[in-house]
N, C-alpha and C positions, 0 to 999 in steps of 0.2 A: 606363543601360539604357533611357532614355526613348524613344529612337527605334527600339527593337527591337519586333518582333511578340511576341505572347504566347508563341508556340512557341519563338522564339529566346530569350526570357527564361528559359523553363523549361529549355532546353538549357544555358544559362549557369549557372543555379542548380544543376542536376545535376552539372555539371563542378566547381563549388565543393564540393559534397558529396563527390564522388569523390576530390577532393584532400585531404579531411579537414578542410576549413575549418569554423569554427564560425559558425552563423547567429545574428545579433543582431537585436533588435527593430526597428531602423530599416532593416535590409536588406530588399530586395525578396524576397518568397517567394510561391510559388503559393498560391492561396486554399485548395486542397485540403490543402497542408502545414499551413497555419494552422488549418484546421478539425479536422484529425486531432490536432494538438497540443492544441487546446482540449478535445476529447473525452477524450484520454488523460490530460492533466494535471488536468482538473477531476475526473475519476473518481478519480484518485489523491488529490487534496485532500479530496474527500468521504469517501473511505475512511479517511483519517487522522482526520477528525472523528468519524465513526461508530465508529471503532475505540476511541474513549475509553469507549464505553458498556459493553461486556462486562467490562472491567477496573474501571471506576469503580464498578461494582456491588459490588466486593470491598474497597474502601478501608477502610470502617468495620469490616469483618469479618476483615481480615488478622490472622494469629495473634500478632503482636507489634508494638510501636511502631516498631521498625526496619523491619519489612515494610510497615507503613502508610506510612511516610515514603518508602521507595523506590518503592512503587507509586504514590503520589501524584505523585512527581517524574516517573515514567514517563508517567502520563496527561497531565500538563502538557506533556511533550515532544511527545506525539502531537498535541495542539492546536497547538503551535508548528509542527510539520511541515505541518499543513494550511494554516496562515497563510503559510508560506514558498511553498508551491506555488500557493496562490491569488494571491499577489503576482506570481509568475512568469507565471501564466496571464493576468493583467491586462495584461502587456506585449504581448499579442496582440490588443489593442484590443477587449476585452470587459470589462464591469464586474463587480465581485464580486457586486453585487446580482443581476445576470443569471445568474451562475454558481450562486448559492445558490437563486435562484428555479427554475432548471431541475432542481436536485436535489430541492427540496421538492415540486415538481409530479410527480416520478417520471420526468421525461424523461431526466435524467442518472443514471447508475448508480454504484454503489460496489462494492467487492470483496465477493464472495459469502461470504468467510470470516467476516465479522462478523455473519452471520445465524444463527450457532450459539450456543447458550447456554453460560454458564460455571456449571457445576453444583457444583463443589467448588473448594477452594483450589488443588488440583493443576492445575486448568484454567489458572490464571494462569501456572504454570510452563510448561505445554504451549504456551500462546500465545507466551510470550517465547522459548522454545526453537525451536518449529516455525514459527509464523506470522512472527515477527520474523526468524527464520533464513531463511525463504523470501524475505521482503522484502529482506533484505540482498543475497542473490544477485541479485535483480532490480534493485535500486537501484544497486549498484556498477556494473552495466552501463549504467544510465541516466546515471551520472555522466560517461560518455564519449559521451553522445548529441550529435547535431548542433545542438541548440538551446541556446544559451548559458545563459539564465536557468534552464532546467530542469536542465541539467547541474550548474550551480553550487549550486542548492538541494540537490541530492543529496549534495554533499560533506559538509555539516554533518549532514544527516539520517542518513547512513550511520554517522558516528561515534557518534551517539546511539543508533542501532539496535543497534550492537555492544554497548553497555552493557545494553540491554534483553534481548538474546539471552543474554548471560552471566547476567543476573539470573534469567531463566526456567530456564536449565540448572541453576543453583545450587539453585533451589527443588526441582526434581525430584531432583537428586543427594542433597539433604538428606533428602527423603522416602524415597528408596530405601535410606537407612541407618537408617530408623526401624522402626516396628512392622510386622507383617504387614499390618495394616489400612492403614497409610500407603503401603506399597509397592503394595498393590492399588489404592489411590486414584490413585497416580501412573500406574500402568499403564493404568487405565481412561481417564484423561484423554488419554493418548497414543493409545489405541485409537480415541477419538472424533475427535481432531484431526489424525491422520496423513493420512488421505485428503483431507479438505478443504484441507489445506496443499498437497498436490500439485496440487490443482485451481487454486490461486492463480495458477499460471503460465499458465493458459488452455489451450484445446485444442491439439492438434497444429496446426502452421502450415498444413497442407493444408486444415484445417477452419476456419481463421480468415480472415475476410474482409478483415482489415486488415494482417496480418503482412507480406506481400510488399511492400506499398507502404512501410510503416514501416521495413523493413530496407533498401530501396532508398535511402531518405532518411537512413539511419543514425540514425533516432530509436531504433529497436531495433537492438542490435548482435549479438544472438544469438537463435536461435529459441526458442520456448516449450519445446520438448523438450530442447534443449541446457541451458537454465537449470534445468529440472526434474531432469535427470540430474546436474547439478553439485550441486544441493541434496541429492539422495539420497546421492551419493557422500561428501559431507561429513558428513551427519547419521547415517548408519548406524553408523560407528565410534564416534561420540559416545554413541549409545544403548548399544552393547556395553560401553562403558567404565563405565557406571553401572548396568548390569543391566536396562535397559529392553528389552523385546522389540518389534520393529517388527511391527505387525499385518498382515503380508502373507506368507501361506504360500508364495508363489512367489518371494519375495525370495532372491537368491543372487548371489554374486560371480563374475563371468566372468573367469577368469584371462587369457583371450586379449585381451579389450578393456580390462581393468582397470577395468570399471564394474560396478555392481550392476544386475542385471536385476530387474524388478518386475512385479507382476500388473496386470491391466487396471483402469483407473479408471472409476468409474461416472459417465459424463458425463451420463446422464439426470438424476441427482441435481443435478449442477452447473447444467444449464439450467433445471431446475425452481426452484432457488433464485434464479437470475438473473431469472426471470419473476415473482418476488415471492412464491413459495410456500414459502420456507424457514421454519424453526421460529420465527425471531425477526424476519422481514422487517417485519411490520406493527408490531411493538413498537418496532423501531428507528426507523422513519419517524414513528411517533406521538411518540416522545421528541424527535426533532429538530424536528418542526413545533411542538411545545409550547415548546421552548426558544427557537425563533425568535420566537414570539408573545410569550412572557413577557419576552424581552429587548428588545422594541421600545422601551421607555422609555429604556433605556441608549443605544441608537443615536440616538434623538431628542435626548437630553440632550447627547450628544457632538457631534452636528451643530450644535445651538444654541450650544454653547460655542465651537466652531470659528468659526461665523459672527460671534459676538461679538468674538472675538480678532481676526478679520480686519478687522471694522469699526473696532476700536481702532487697528489699524495704519494704516488709511487716514486716520483723523482726525489721527493723530500726524504 
């Protein structure tokens, strides 16, 4: 493609996308494709790392040793997911230091869902069932996206997210078999997490500045509304099965379309959280900046060790 004009290159690139070919790091790609992937993948990676905070808060307070061990494993998984995606993003010729720097400065965003507090143990169940359930719907679609490193990272992540989803659902199912107080706690958690979980898919594509372009390049394979509908259709029967009531008075099954109809989403709340005004926005960023500062000595020690080993190899 060396002798082609930029316009001709973009045409050839789009033809590859339309044929369903996978784009790899060494392939030519439009700068806009690259920048959109960096924005999307880095936001995803940051979200996985910040997502450790709401649940990590409950590791020492989980109600049994088994629950502690399972939750600890889950939080470790989330950290690993962030690392997979950071590694994938680095194939787009951007360093991890730059990615993290943009996050800590506030330039790069993360998912709005992690700016809500975990008030009770039931919240851990609601996050696993609803938040991870929504993530699975989104990430299984990303596993078929046009950029190879991103798609491949999703394969393992989706397998682990399925365990997280089952863990959360099992927590709520257990609470719904307990005392009236435990049932009320489970229902309260779902009441608070249901609508933010629906917001995770983003606004309708007509209101999204990036969706049309991402779908043309097959980075996104389905619209935000399609993914949200898929999540609702899967989740409502699960709620009915354990006696949880979905907090939407307008929710009803449409026999004609075979889909659940749902009430309006408060997008004003969504955009307010995105702008940094959520309940835990400042707390989350403060925690991540402190962790980055406190961990500087580890990074410096690792770098010094790597240089020493390299020097030994050269001498040998």
